[in-house]
C-alpha positions in Angstrom: -0.1 0.0 -0.3 1.0 3.4 -0.7 2.4 5.9 2.3 0.8 8.7 0.3 -2.5 9.7 1.0 -4.0 10.2 -2.4 -5.0 13.4 -4.2 -8.5 12.3 -4.5 -9.0 11.3 -0.9 -7.9 14.9 0.0 -10.0 16.6 -2.9 -13.2 14.3 -1.1 -12.3 15.3 2.4 -12.0 19.0 1.8 -15.0 19.1 -0.4 -17.0 17.5 2.1 -15.8 19.8 4.9 -16.9 22.7 2.2 -20.4 21.3 2.1 -20.4 20.9 5.8 -19.7 24.4 6.3 -22.4 25.3 3.7 -24.7 23.0 5.5 -24.1 24.5 9.1 -24.1 27.9 8.4 -23.3 28.8 11.9 -21.0 30.9 13.6 -18.1 29.5 16.0 -18.5 29.7 19.6 -16.4 32.8 21.4 -13.4 31.8 23.1 -12.6 32.4 26.8 -15.9 32.4 28.3 -14.5 31.4 31.8 -13.9 35.1 32.5 -15.8 36.2 35.4 -18.6 38.4 34.7 -19.5 41.3 37.3 -23.2 41.5 36.1 -25.7 39.1 38.0 -29.0 38.0 36.9 -31.9 38.1 39.9 -33.6 35.2 38.7 -30.8 33.1 37.4 -29.7 30.0 39.3 -26.1 29.2 40.7 -24.1 26.2 40.4 -20.9 25.9 42.5 -18.4 23.3 41.9 -15.0 22.3 42.3 -12.5 20.9 39.9 -9.4 18.7 39.6 -7.9 18.3 36.0 -4.6 17.0 34.6 -4.9 19.4 32.3 -1.8 22.4 31.4 -2.5 25.9 32.2 -4.0 27.8 29.2 -2.3 31.0 27.8 -6.2 33.0 27.8 -7.0 33.3 31.3 -10.6 33.1 29.9 -10.2 29.6 28.8 -8.1 28.7 32.3 -6.9 25.1 31.2 -6.0 23.8 27.6 -6.4 20.4 26.3 -2.6 19.5 27.0 -1.3 17.5 29.8 0.3 18.8 32.9 2.8 17.3 35.2 0.4 17.2 38.0 -3.4 17.9 38.8 -4.5 21.2 39.1 -7.6 22.7 41.1 -10.3 25.3 40.7 -13.4 26.6 42.0 -16.1 27.6 39.7 -19.5 29.5 40.2 -22.1 29.3 36.9 -24.6 31.3 36.4 -27.5 29.8 34.6 -29.9 31.7 33.0 -34.0 31.5 33.9 -36.2 28.6 32.7 -38.2 30.7 30.8 -35.4 31.2 28.4 -33.7 28.2 28.4 -35.1 24.5 27.8 -33.8 21.6 30.3 -31.1 19.9 29.1 -29.8 22.9 27.0 -26.4 24.7 27.4 -27.1 28.2 26.2 -23.6 29.2 25.2 -23.2 32.7 24.9 -23.0 34.3 21.6 -20.4 37.2 22.2 -18.2 38.3 25.2 -19.2 39.3 27.9 -22.0 36.6 28.3 -25.5 38.0 29.4 -26.6 36.3 32.5 -30.4 37.1 31.9 -29.8 35.1 28.4 -26.6 32.8 28.8 -24.5 30.3 30.9 -22.2 32.7 32.5 -19.1 32.4 35.0 -19.2 34.6 38.3 -16.2 32.8 39.8 -13.2 30.9 38.3 -10.4 30.4 40.5 -7.7 28.4 40.6 -6.7 27.0 44.0 -4.4 24.9 45.6 -4.9 21.0 46.8 -5.6 22.4 50.5 -7.9 24.9 49.4 -9.9 22.2 47.0 -10.2 20.2 50.1 -11.2 22.8 52.5 -13.9 23.7 49.8 -15.1 20.4 49.8 -15.1 20.0 53.5 -17.5 22.9 53.8 -20.0 22.1 50.8 -20.2 18.6 52.0 -21.5 19.9 55.7 -23.8 22.0 54.0 -25.0 19.5 51.7 -28.7 17.4 53.1 -26.9 13.8 52.8 -23.5 15.0 52.7 -23.1 13.0 49.2 -20.5 14.0 46.2 -21.4 13.5 42.6 -18.3 13.0 40.6 -18.5 14.1 36.8 -16.0 12.9 34.0 -16.7 13.9 30.9 -16.3 12.0 27.4 -14.0 12.4 24.1 -13.9 15.9 22.1 -14.7 18.0 25.4 -12.7 21.4 26.0 -12.2 22.5 29.6 -15.4 25.2 29.2 -17.5 22.2 27.7 -17.2 20.0 30.6 -17.8 22.8 32.9 -20.7 24.2 31.4 -22.2 21.1 30.6 -21.5 19.6 34.2 -23.3 23.1 35.7 -26.3 22.3 33.2 -26.9 18.5 34.8 -26.6 19.9 37.9 -28.7 22.3 37.5 -31.3 20.4 35.5 -31.4 17.2 37.6 -32.2 18.8 40.8 -29.3 16.5 42.7 -28.3 17.8 46.0 -24.8 16.3 45.9 -21.7 18.4 46.1 -20.3 18.7 42.7 -17.1 17.6 41.7 -15.9 17.8 38.0 -12.5 15.7 36.9 -11.2 17.0 33.4 -8.9 15.1 31.4 -6.7 16.4 28.9 -8.7 16.5 25.5 -7.9 18.8 22.7 -11.5 19.1 21.8 -11.2 17.4 18.2 -12.8 14.6 16.7 -9.3 14.0 15.0 -7.6 13.7 18.4 -9.1 10.3 19.1 -5.8 8.5 20.0 -4.8 11.4 22.1 -7.5 11.5 24.1 -7.5 8.2 24.5 -4.2 8.3 25.8 -5.0 11.2 28.1 -7.4 9.1 30.0 -4.8 6.6 30.5 -2.6 9.5 31.7 -5.3 10.7 34.1 -6.0 7.0 35.9 -3.9 8.0 39.1 -5.0 11.0 39.8 -8.6 10.1 39.4 -7.7 6.9 41.7 -5.9 9.6 44.4 -9.5 11.4 44.0 -11.7 8.2 44.7 -9.4 7.3 47.7 -9.3 10.7 49.3 -13.4 10.7 49.1 -13.6 7.3 50.6 -11.2 8.3 53.5 -13.2 11.1 54.4 -15.3 10.4 57.1 -17.6 13.3 56.6 -18.7 11.9 53.2 -21.5 9.5 53.2 -21.9 8.6 49.7 -19.9 9.0 46.4 -21.9 8.5 42.6 -19.8 8.6 39.6 -21.6 10.0 36.5 -18.9 9.2 33.2 -19.8 10.0 30.2 -18.6 8.3 26.6 -14.3 7.8 26.6 -14.9 8.6 30.4 -16.3 5.8 31.4 -13.0 3.9 30.2 -10.9 6.3 32.8 -13.8 6.1 35.4 -13.7 2.2 35.3 -9.8 1.9 35.4 -9.8 3.9 38.4 -12.3 2.2 40.3 -10.6 -1.3 39.1 -7.1 0.2 40.3 -8.5 1.1 43.3 -10.2 -2.2 44.0 -7.0 -4.2 43.3 -4.8 -2.1 45.4 -7.2 -1.9 48.7 -8.7 -5.2 48.1 -12.1 -4.2 47.7 -14.0 -1.0 46.9 -15.7 1.2 49.5 -19.1 1.1 50.6 -20.1 4.4 50.0 -19.4 4.2 46.2 -22.9 3.0 45.8 -23.6 4.5 42.3 -21.8 4.5 39.3 -24.0 5.6 36.2 -22.1 4.7 32.6 -23.6 6.8 29.9 -22.9 5.1 26.7 -19.5 4.2 27.5 -17.1 4.0 24.5 -15.5 0.9 26.2 -15.1 -2.5 24.7 -17.3 -5.1 26.1 -14.7 -7.5 26.8 -12.9 -5.2 28.2 -15.4 -4.0 30.9 -15.9 -8.1 31.6 -12.6 -7.9 32.8 -13.0 -4.9 34.6 -15.8 -6.2 36.8 -14.0 -8.9 37.5 -11.8 -7.5 38.5 -13.3 -5.0 41.0 -14.7 -8.2 42.9 -18.1 -9.2 44.2 -18.5 -6.0 46.2 -18.9 -3.6 43.6 -21.1 -0.3 43.5 -24.5 -0.3 41.9 -23.8 0.1 37.7 -26.4 1.7 35.9 -25.7 1.8 32.0 -27.2 3.9 29.4 -27.2 2.2 26.2 -28.4 3.7 22.8 -28.3 1.4 19.8 -29.1 4.4 17.1 -25.6 6.2 18.6 -23.7 7.0 15.5 -20.5 7.9 17.1 -20.6 4.8 19.0 -21.1 3.0 15.6 -18.1 4.5 14.4 -15.8 3.5 17.0 -17.0 0.0 16.6 -15.4 0.1 13.4 -12.3 1.5 14.4 -11.7 -1.0 17.3 -11.8 -3.7 14.9 -15.7 -4.3 14.9 -15.9 -5.2 18.7 -18.9 -4.0 20.0 -19.0 -0.8 22.3 -20.7 -1.4 25.7 -23.0 1.9 25.5 -24.6 0.2 21.9 -25.5 -2.7 23.0 -28.7 -4.7 22.8 -29.1 -5.8 26.3 -31.9 -8.2 25.2 -29.5 -10.4 23.3 -27.2 -13.1 24.5 -24.7 -12.9 25.8 -25.3 -9.6 27.4 -28.5 -10.4 29.0 -27.4 -13.1 31.3 -24.0 -11.0 32.1 -25.8 -8.2 33.0 -28.3 -9.9 35.0 -25.4 -11.7 37.0 -23.4 -8.6 37.8 -26.8 -6.9 38.8 -26.0 -3.9 36.4 -29.3 -1.9 35.5 -29.9 -1.3 32.0 -31.5 1.8 30.5 -31.9 1.5 26.9 -34.1 4.2 25.2 -33.0 3.9 21.9 -36.3 5.7 20.8 -35.9 8.6 22.7 -35.2 12.0 20.3 -33.1 14.0 22.0 -29.5 16.0 21.1 -27.9 16.3 17.5 -27.9 14.5 14.3 -24.8 12.1 16.3 -27.2 11.1 19.1 -24.8 11.5 21.5 -25.6 14.1 24.1 -29.3 12.8 25.2 -28.3 11.6 28.6 -27.6 15.7 29.1 -30.1 17.2 27.0 -32.9 14.8 27.6 -35.0 16.3 30.3 -36.6 12.9 31.2 -33.3 11.6 31.4 -31.1 14.5 33.6 -34.6 14.6 35.9 -34.8 11.1 36.4 -30.8 10.8 37.5 -31.3 13.9 39.9 -34.3 12.1 41.3 -32.0 8.7 41.8 -29.3 10.5 43.1 -31.4 13.0 45.6 -34.4 10.6 47.0 -32.5 7.2 46.6 -34.8 5.6 44.2 -34.0 2.8 42.0 -32.9 4.2 38.9 -35.6 2.5 36.0 -37.2 3.9 32.8 -40.5 2.8 34.3 -41.1 6.3 35.3 -40.8 7.9 31.6 -44.9 7.8 30.2 -45.9 7.8 26.4 -43.6 4.5 25.8 -40.2 6.3 25.3 -37.3 4.8 27.0 -34.3 6.7 28.2 -31.4 6.6 26.3 -28.3 8.1 26.9 -25.2 9.1 24.9 -21.7 9.6 24.2 -19.6 12.2 23.0 -17.3 9.5 22.3 -17.1 9.6 18.3 -13.9 7.8 17.2 -11.4 8.3 13.8 -8.5 6.9 13.4 -6.4 10.0 14.5 -3.3 10.7 12.4 -4.2 8.4 9.2 -6.0 9.2 6.4 -8.6 6.9 7.0 -9.3 8.4 10.3 -9.9 12.0 8.6 -11.7 10.3 5.8 -14.1 8.9 8.5 -14.6 12.3 10.3 -14.9 14.3 7.1 -18.9 13.9 7.2 -19.0 14.9 11.3 -17.2 18.1 10.5 -20.8 19.0 8.7 -22.6 19.0 11.9 -19.5 19.0 14.5 -18.0 22.7 15.2 -15.3 21.9 16.9 -14.5 19.6 13.8 -14.7 22.2 11.4 -12.5 24.3 13.9 -9.7 21.6 13.7 -10.0 19.8 10.6 -8.1 21.8 8.6 -4.6 22.0 10.4 -5.3 17.6 10.8 -5.3 17.6 6.8 -3.0 19.7 6.3 -0.1 18.3 8.9 -0.9 14.8 7.9 -0.1 15.5 4.3 3.5 16.9 5.4 3.8 14.0 7.8 2.6 11.4 5.8 4.3 11.8 2.7 7.8 13.3 1.7 6.8 15.3 -1.1 3.5 16.1 -2.9 0.9 13.3 -3.4 -0.1 12.8 -6.9 2.0 15.8 -7.8 -0.3 18.2 -5.8 0.9 20.2 -2.4 -1.5 19.1 0.4 -1.9 22.7 1.4 -2.9 24.1 -2.1 -5.4 21.5 -2.6 -6.9 22.3 0.7 -7.0 25.8 -0.1 -8.1 25.9 -3.5 -11.2 23.6 -2.5 -12.3 25.6 0.5 -14.1 28.7 0.0 -14.9 29.7 3.4 -13.9 30.0 6.9 -10.6 30.8 7.7 -8.8 30.8 4.2 -8.8 27.3 3.3 -8.5 23.7 4.8 -5.1 24.7 6.6 -6.6 27.1 9.3 
């Protein structure tokens, strides 16, 4: 096989990108949305959270942390203002269209301060003391998330769910690009020890009575691996880890079997959200050798049905519900039924099932974990159609195409320079594919 990326592949990819830009017709989000605003809205609600991250600091203070890896975990306290219910649908993140954001209509940050480990521990201690049930909710985001994405999404989940638990956001180094799948996956491995250390701290804190974990997409791999490490190191998982919610996990089903076995008989109550119409996981399945992803299995079929029952894993399959975008990968947070059901489970201790959703709809959770073979021509070809509907892909696609053309070949493919080809075929946004 030739090591060059053929000219027609470059042309098709760029043409698809152009078509996507023409179809989307939407402007990019402003950067630096985490700069605190002085203006407040009396009818807005507020979500306060503590953040731990293995991301490095960003050059722009309004972004706080980048997608690159830091040598040691960092911490922050963030307060997000969420506009009144009459201007925003449940499940919607109201991104500001311009800066500074308007708290009356947009998500806005009122406080964003980096703190040291002691400061984070003090914040957690004070917040737990004020919590009605002294519980903590740890959220681990998925693939293709910038720092601000995870902050706003978690704030939306906490607010819309009505959960009383103290919010703890774990955010790992994701470059916020559909084409950085390989980097993001390795970043979850890079973060395993840091997350286990957090879990160990929560387990030992006598003031914390219950810990729940909500993981999304590729974040499920990080959550499961950290819980597995903890179980092996301690000989078991602590009883206070009662609920682990796996929102459409981008995890190999065979690997999941091994992870559950390593945790031992005493493991948390796992709730698995699956969706057989998740297009992102369908791509991921092909990338990973046609092995099913845990978040897209049919739980009524063997061997899954028996294995899930044997491990007492609750499965919520709401493939039919309509929420989120065309990738069908954000339903777990964007569907009012789902996010409110999660909040009820956390706050009231009710069993999390799909029986409380009427009209024949079934709850479906989603994944931000689309997959592409990052760094390969095949990966870019797979990701090109996604660029039509994903803002971050449109932002990042061009430089990936151009860098691949340089890295893969020592010279022009088919006699046509990659950069020139992209520039000549793209007529919008940033002057060409090489953005």
